C-alpha positions, 0 to 999 in steps of 0.5 A: 185151459179154456176147455178143461178149466184153468186149475184142472187143465194144469193138473191134466197137463201133469197127468198126461206128461206122466202117462207119456213118460210111462208109456214111452218106457213101456214101449221099449220094455215091450220091445225087449220082451218081444225081441223087436226093435220097431213099434210096428214089429212089436205090435205085429209080434203081439197082435199079428198082422191086423194089429200091424195094419192098425198101428201102421194106419195110426202112425201114417195118419198122425204126421200126415194130417198136421197143418205145416205152416198156419200163417195167415198173410199170404199163407198159400204162397208161404206154404208152397215156397217153404215146402219146396225150398226147405221141407222137401229137401230136409225130408229126403234125409234117410238118417233120423239122427241127422234130422234130430240135429236139425230139429234141435234148432226148433227147440231153441226157437220154441224158447224164443216163442215162449219168451214172446208169449210170456212178455205179452202176458205182462204187457197185453194181458191187463188190457183184455177183459176176463171172461166170467167163467175164467177161473172155474176149477173144471169145465165139461170139455175136459176130455176134449182138452186131454186130446189136445194135450196128448197131441202135445206129448205124442212122440211114440211113433218115433220112439224106436227110431230114436232109441235105435239111434243112441250110441249105447241103447239100454232101457236104463239109459232110455229111462233117463232120457225120457224122464229128462225130456218129459220134465223139460216138456211139461215145464214148457207146456205149463208156461205156454198154457198159463201165460196164454190163458192168463192173457186171453182167458175165455177168448183163447183160440185153438191157435194161440197166435190167432189171439194176437193183433196183426200189428204186433211186430213182436208176435209177428216175429214169433209167428215166423219162429213158429213157422221155422220150427214146423219146417224143421220138425215136420221132416221127422214126421215125414220120416215115420210116414215114409217108413210105414208105407215102405214097411207095409208095401215094400218090405222096408228097403225102398230104392233111392229112386222110390225113396225120393218119389215116395217122399215127394208124394207124401209132402205134396199130399200133406201140403195140399191138405194144409192149403185147405185148412186154416184152423189149427184147433180142429187139427190138434183135437182130431189128431189127439183123439184119433191118433195120439190117444191110441198111440199113448194110452192103448197100444203100449198098454195092450202090448205090455199086458200081453207080453209081460209075465209079471204078476197082475199086482205088479205096478206096471201091469196095474198102470197099464190096466188103467191106461187102456180103458182111459185111452178108449174113453178119451178116443171115443168121447173126445172125437164126439166132442171135437165134432160137435163142439170144435174149438173157436177159430177166427179164420184169420180175422182180428179179435175185437180188442185189436180195434180200440177205435171201434170197441171199448175194452172197459165197457164189455158185457159178457152176457151180450157183447155188441161189436162193430168189428169185422167178425163173422157170426160164428166168431161173434157167438163166443162173445154173446 
């Protein structure tokens, strides 16, 4: 919302959700046309081994560079302990259906977190000054925002795995599931975006939890719930990464010993990366434009256009023809913008409104804000 402008941001959220819905169905249709049952085999049959390697790299990168556990108080200790105690054992499962049941708990916790964000929008929002450009329709960073939104909706790397786990997998049943899932997802995303942005407007950070004060016990509980959701969801992403490596290098059927070794290596490498990164915003942006955009916009469209024998005027083909170049633009322009203009990050320092003794919330000049709080020059720049 901060990057795109609040009204345009809401419209883009609905647009990205529609594209996600369409491309997920397009993937399964492509699998039916090609007689394949995995994302990798679909691309391999459509574009050969080079396409197979490109998709494998994208599927590997997406779950691999996510920061599991962006908590600021004792974050290194918490990440290591939670990884060894919970994430690693859950990631050793070989049946994605079991992981789906476990991750359902994270869906319930997401609802709890949403309730906390909505509560603070009412109780905290009126006490935080609104930035001057808070309600403009559109901003120049809209494409950058699409990358983050794409990250929020990406699940294509799990598409065939989930489809194959259905009791009676059919395209019609898959369509019903996807329509329902996307409707629920867009409802949650709009509520999160609206309540978060209405609370903090132009002060919104790449990680919304960075905006809340450390003394807020209710939000601290929300951070805890968020950590649990990541712990329960991350094993599904690890499942995809492990499958990619197994398919590319070992024919897709690793032994039990190799399964354990590979899982430990993946989790260890990802944990080491997460220990070095404390800014969620840049992770979401780069993941969105480099991995999510190709997996949502480009590859499903390209596969369907090459496999389908429908006339060029068919609605699905027209939509695919639009999605492909749009995805390319989002990927290239979004990457450039993410590097040159990354989202704000406090690196764990508290926002100015968390220090009422040092800062007046009612006498703030947005053209030149002088703070006496302990904020770095990088973070001060967003208020000056």
